[in-house]
C-alpha positions as CSV (number, residue, x, y, z in Angstrom):
1,X,114.6,118.1,102.5
2,X,114.6,114.5,101.4
3,X,117.4,113.7,103.8
4,X,115.3,115.2,106.6
5,X,112.3,113.3,105.5
6,X,114.3,110.0,105.4
7,X,115.4,110.6,109.0
8,X,111.8,111.4,109.9
9,X,110.6,108.1,108.4
10,X,113.3,106.2,110.3
11,X,112.3,107.9,113.6
12,X,108.6,107.2,113.0
13,X,109.2,103.5,112.3
14,X,111.6,103.2,115.2
15,X,108.9,104.6,117.5
16,X,106.3,102.3,116.0
17,X,108.7,99.3,116.5
18,X,109.1,100.3,120.2
19,X,105.4,100.7,120.7
20,X,104.4,97.8,118.5
21,X,102.1,100.2,116.5
22,X,101.0,99.1,113.0
23,X,102.0,101.4,110.2
24,X,100.1,101.8,106.9
25,X,102.5,102.9,104.2
26,X,101.0,105.2,101.6
27,X,102.0,107.3,98.6
28,X,99.9,107.8,95.4
29,X,97.3,105.3,96.6
30,X,96.7,104.3,92.9
31,X,96.8,100.6,93.9
32,X,94.9,100.7,97.1
33,X,92.6,98.0,95.6
34,X,95.4,95.6,95.2
35,X,95.5,94.1,98.7
36,X,93.7,94.3,102.0
37,X,93.2,97.6,103.7
38,X,95.8,98.2,106.5
39,X,94.6,99.3,109.9
40,X,97.5,101.4,111.2
41,X,99.0,104.9,111.4
42,X,99.5,106.4,108.0
43,X,103.1,106.8,106.8
44,X,103.1,109.0,103.6
45,X,106.3,108.8,101.6
46,X,105.2,111.1,98.7
47,X,107.5,113.9,99.9
48,X,110.5,111.6,99.6
49,X,110.8,112.2,95.9
50,X,113.2,113.0,93.1
51,X,115.6,111.4,90.6
52,X,118.9,110.9,92.4
53,X,121.0,109.7,89.5
54,X,120.4,108.9,85.9
55,X,123.2,107.4,83.8
56,X,121.7,107.1,80.3
57,X,124.9,105.7,78.9
58,X,124.8,102.9,81.5
59,X,121.1,102.3,81.3
60,X,120.5,102.9,85.0
61,X,118.2,105.3,86.9
62,X,118.0,105.8,90.6
63,X,115.1,107.6,92.3
64,X,113.5,108.1,95.6
65,X,110.3,106.0,96.2
66,X,107.9,108.9,96.2
67,X,108.9,110.0,92.7
68,X,106.0,110.0,90.3
69,X,106.2,107.5,87.5
70,X,105.3,110.2,85.0
71,X,108.5,112.2,86.1
72,X,110.7,109.1,85.6
73,X,109.1,108.3,82.2
74,X,109.6,111.9,81.1
75,X,113.2,111.9,82.0
76,X,113.8,108.6,80.2
77,X,111.9,109.7,77.1
78,X,114.3,112.6,76.7
79,X,117.0,110.1,76.2
80,X,114.8,107.8,74.1
81,X,114.8,105.2,76.8
82,X,112.0,103.4,78.8
83,X,111.0,101.1,81.6
84,X,110.8,98.0,79.6
85,X,108.4,96.2,81.9
86,X,105.8,98.8,81.2
87,X,104.4,99.3,84.8
88,X,100.7,100.4,84.9
89,X,100.0,104.0,85.7
90,X,96.6,103.8,87.4
91,X,96.5,107.6,87.9
92,X,98.7,110.6,87.7
93,X,99.9,110.1,91.3
94,X,101.4,106.6,90.8
95,X,104.9,106.5,92.3
96,X,107.9,104.4,91.5
97,X,107.9,103.0,95.0
98,X,104.3,101.8,94.6
99,X,105.2,100.3,91.2
100,X,108.0,98.2,92.7
101,X,106.1,97.4,95.9
102,X,103.2,96.0,94.0
103,X,105.4,94.4,91.3
104,X,102.9,94.7,88.4
105,X,104.1,94.6,84.8
106,X,102.4,95.6,81.6
107,X,101.9,94.0,78.1
108,X,105.6,93.5,77.5
109,X,106.2,91.4,80.6
110,X,106.3,88.0,78.9
111,X,108.6,89.1,76.2
112,X,111.0,91.6,77.9
113,X,110.9,90.7,81.6
114,X,109.1,91.4,84.8
115,X,109.5,94.3,87.2
116,X,111.9,92.3,89.5
117,X,114.2,91.6,86.5
118,X,115.0,95.3,86.2
119,X,115.6,96.0,89.9
120,X,119.3,96.5,90.5
121,X,119.3,97.8,94.1
122,X,117.1,99.3,96.9
123,X,117.4,101.2,100.1
124,X,114.8,100.3,102.7
125,X,113.9,101.1,106.3
126,X,113.1,97.8,108.0
127,X,110.6,97.2,110.8
128,X,113.2,98.3,113.4
129,X,113.8,101.6,111.8
130,X,117.2,100.6,110.4
131,X,118.2,102.0,107.0
132,X,119.5,99.1,104.9
133,X,120.9,99.0,101.4
134,X,120.9,96.0,99.0
135,X,122.3,95.6,95.5
136,X,123.9,98.4,93.5
137,X,123.6,100.5,90.4
138,X,125.2,98.0,88.0
139,X,124.4,94.4,87.1
140,X,128.0,93.4,88.2
141,X,127.2,94.2,91.8
142,X,125.1,91.2,92.8
143,X,125.7,91.5,96.6
144,X,122.2,91.4,98.1
145,X,120.6,91.4,94.7
146,X,118.0,88.8,95.6
147,X,117.0,90.8,98.7
148,X,116.3,93.8,96.5
149,X,114.0,91.6,94.4
150,X,112.2,90.5,97.6
151,X,110.8,94.0,97.8
152,X,109.1,93.6,94.5
153,X,105.5,92.6,95.2
154,X,106.0,92.6,99.0
155,X,103.8,95.7,99.2
156,X,105.7,97.3,102.0
157,X,105.4,94.3,104.3
158,X,109.1,93.8,104.5
159,X,110.3,97.4,104.5
160,X,109.6,100.9,103.5
161,X,111.4,101.4,100.2
162,X,113.3,104.8,100.1
163,X,115.4,104.5,97.0
164,X,115.3,102.2,93.9
165,X,117.9,101.6,91.1
166,X,116.5,100.3,87.9
167,X,117.9,99.0,84.6
168,X,116.3,100.8,81.7
169,X,116.3,100.0,77.9
170,X,116.4,102.0,74.7
171,X,113.1,102.5,73.0
172,X,112.6,100.4,69.9
173,X,113.3,101.9,66.5
174,X,109.9,100.9,65.1
175,X,106.6,99.6,66.4
176,X,103.6,98.2,64.6
177,X,100.3,96.5,65.7
178,X,98.6,93.7,63.7
179,X,95.1,92.4,64.2
180,X,93.6,89.0,63.2
181,X,90.0,87.9,63.5
182,X,90.5,84.4,64.9
183,X,89.2,82.2,67.8
184,X,91.2,82.1,71.0
185,X,92.6,78.6,70.4
186,X,93.7,79.3,66.8
187,X,95.2,82.6,67.8
188,X,97.1,80.9,70.6
189,X,98.7,78.5,68.2
190,X,99.5,81.3,65.7
191,X,101.4,83.1,68.5
192,X,103.3,80.1,69.5
193,X,104.3,79.5,65.9
194,X,105.4,83.1,65.4
195,X,107.4,83.1,68.6
196,X,109.2,79.9,67.6
197,X,110.2,81.6,64.4
198,X,111.7,84.5,66.2
199,X,109.2,87.2,65.2
200,X,109.8,90.4,67.2
201,X,106.6,90.2,69.3
202,X,106.5,92.5,72.3
203,X,102.8,92.2,73.3
204,X,99.7,90.1,72.5
205,X,96.0,90.3,73.4
206,X,93.1,88.1,72.4
207,X,89.7,89.6,73.2
208,X,86.3,88.9,71.7
209,X,87.4,87.2,68.6
210,X,90.4,89.5,67.7
211,X,94.0,88.7,68.3
212,X,96.2,91.8,68.5
213,X,100.0,91.6,68.3
214,X,102.6,94.3,68.8
215,X,105.9,94.2,67.1
216,X,109.0,96.1,68.3
217,X,112.4,96.1,66.7
218,X,114.4,97.8,63.9
219,X,112.6,99.3,60.9
220,X,113.7,96.4,58.7
221,X,112.8,93.6,61.1
222,X,109.3,95.0,61.8
223,X,108.6,95.5,58.1
224,X,109.6,91.9,57.3
225,X,107.6,90.5,60.2
226,X,104.5,92.4,59.0
227,X,104.9,90.9,55.6
228,X,105.3,87.4,56.8
229,X,102.6,87.4,59.5
230,X,99.9,89.2,57.5
231,X,96.8,90.5,59.3
232,X,95.5,94.1,59.4
233,X,97.4,97.1,60.5
234,X,95.9,98.5,63.7
235,X,96.4,101.4,66.1
236,X,98.5,101.3,69.2
237,X,95.9,102.7,71.7
238,X,95.1,99.1,72.9
239,X,98.5,98.7,74.6
240,X,98.2,101.8,76.7
241,X,94.7,100.7,77.7
242,X,96.1,97.4,78.8
243,X,99.1,98.8,80.4
244,X,97.2,101.4,82.5
245,X,94.2,99.0,82.9
246,X,91.7,101.5,81.5
247,X,90.4,99.0,79.0
248,X,86.6,98.4,79.5
249,X,87.4,94.8,80.5
250,X,89.1,96.0,83.7
251,X,86.0,97.9,84.9
252,X,83.9,94.7,85.3
253,X,82.9,93.3,88.7
254,X,84.3,90.0,89.8
255,X,87.4,90.3,87.7
256,X,90.2,87.8,88.3
257,X,93.8,87.7,87.2
258,X,95.1,84.2,86.3
259,X,98.8,83.6,85.7
260,X,99.3,80.2,84.1
261,X,101.8,78.4,81.9
262,X,101.7,80.0,78.5
263,X,101.1,76.6,76.8
264,X,97.8,76.1,78.7
265,X,94.9,75.6,76.3
266,X,92.6,78.7,75.6
267,X,88.9,78.6,74.8
268,X,86.6,81.2,73.4
269,X,85.0,82.3,76.7
270,X,83.4,85.8,76.3
271,X,84.4,87.1,79.7
272,X,88.1,86.6,79.2
273,X,91.0,88.7,77.9
274,X,94.2,86.9,77.3
275,X,97.7,88.6,77.3
276,X,101.3,87.6,77.5
277,X,101.1,84.9,74.8
278,X,98.5,83.0,76.8
279,X,100.2,83.3,80.2
280,X,97.9,86.0,81.7
281,X,94.2,85.7,81.6
282,X,91.8,88.3,82.9
283,X,88.5,86.5,83.6
284,X,85.2,87.5,85.1
285,X,83.8,85.0,87.5
286,X,81.4,85.1,90.5
287,X,83.2,82.2,92.1
288,X,86.8,82.0,93.4
289,X,89.3,80.8,90.8
290,X,92.1,79.8,93.2
291,X,91.6,76.1,92.8
292,X,91.2,76.3,89.0
293,X,94.5,78.3,88.7
294,X,96.3,75.9,90.9
295,X,95.1,72.9,88.9
296,X,96.6,74.6,85.8
297,X,100.0,75.1,87.5
298,X,99.5,78.8,88.2
299,X,97.9,81.2,90.6
300,X,94.9,83.6,90.7
301,X,94.3,87.1,92.2
302,X,91.0,88.9,92.8
303,X,91.3,92.1,90.8
304,X,88.3,94.3,91.3
305,X,89.4,97.9,90.7
306,X,86.8,98.9,93.2
307,X,87.0,96.1,95.8
308,X,83.9,95.4,98.0
309,X,85.0,92.1,99.5
310,X,87.0,91.1,102.6
311,X,87.8,87.7,101.0
312,X,91.3,86.6,100.3
313,X,92.7,88.5,97.4
314,X,95.9,86.5,96.6
315,X,96.4,82.8,95.9
316,X,96.4,81.0,99.3
317,X,99.9,79.8,100.3
318,X,100.7,76.2,101.0
319,X,101.8,75.6,104.7
320,X,105.5,75.3,103.9
321,X,105.4,78.5,101.8
322,X,103.5,80.4,104.5
323,X,106.1,79.3,107.0
324,X,108.8,80.7,104.8
325,X,107.0,84.0,104.4
326,X,106.6,84.3,108.1
327,X,110.3,83.7,108.7
328,X,111.3,86.4,106.1
329,X,108.7,88.8,107.5
330,X,110.0,88.2,111.1
331,X,113.6,88.8,110.0
332,X,112.9,92.2,108.5
333,X,109.9,93.2,110.6
334,X,110.0,91.3,113.9
335,X,107.1,93.2,115.5
336,X,104.9,92.9,112.4
337,X,104.2,96.6,112.2
338,X,104.7,97.2,108.4
339,X,101.5,96.9,106.4
340,X,100.3,94.0,108.5
341,X,97.7,91.7,106.7
342,X,98.1,93.7,103.5
343,X,98.9,90.5,101.5
344,X,97.5,87.8,103.7
345,X,95.4,88.1,106.9
346,X,97.8,85.6,108.6
347,X,100.9,87.8,107.9
């Protein structure tokens, strides 16, 4: 069935290439808000699903793009393993293909790595309808590894992902959450001090006068860290709310996602939630924050979960970078049929 569907996907894209017909790639549609709406024929990949190979002893899983994230997480949990970059599950239909295509990572990203760091290999159908394979199932196989990573965050504009191989990690032996009532600047400095001392921090969040810190490691390491750091023991629900973006802060209008250097100063602005040790800032603003983010050495993204704007969503690209994006796009999708204008109206 999946082989037949893969052939069908190739045939449809080959036809679209010949006719220069735009194609809108869809699956769980859980991240429809994260980019411009695509005007094109729908190409649904949900039927192209299933775990192809899972080698728990080698920490590698390979699955078809339409496989639900919940199915992958269930299989990994049975072996006490996990996707360490903690991809958000916006609804029950979230697929692994959508996870990689959008490239979003959860609370652990700054401490354990981003989605692209765990991609070992991919199979894609390019804009000509050709089935291409990049990378492999082990870290030693680096042929085409960077091309696989190009698919992370490309949102289908470079190819239809059909299969993905990912590195997975064991679940930690112990987890604990500590809470501290401190201002943003003081909490930021506390985090930097703890990290410099090697404390096993795997997530952080400052919101409305409270710094929350998650610790992951062995039983003994977490116990010692709790004793040294102090604070109050807290529940772990916060991390799932942040990971799946169900926290009340994400439901606000005019929400922006700012990615900046972690050392950037933090102030006590009420409409701001700070993650990733200071590197990720969720801020409410009625004005565009592209210039502010760029001045800080970072980038900004509009992040309304229910978008009502046709404005640019992602940080505008400098001319040289736009030229590079166009060249890559043309190499893999010469007729510009795959999710055109999904990321930028000019692409």
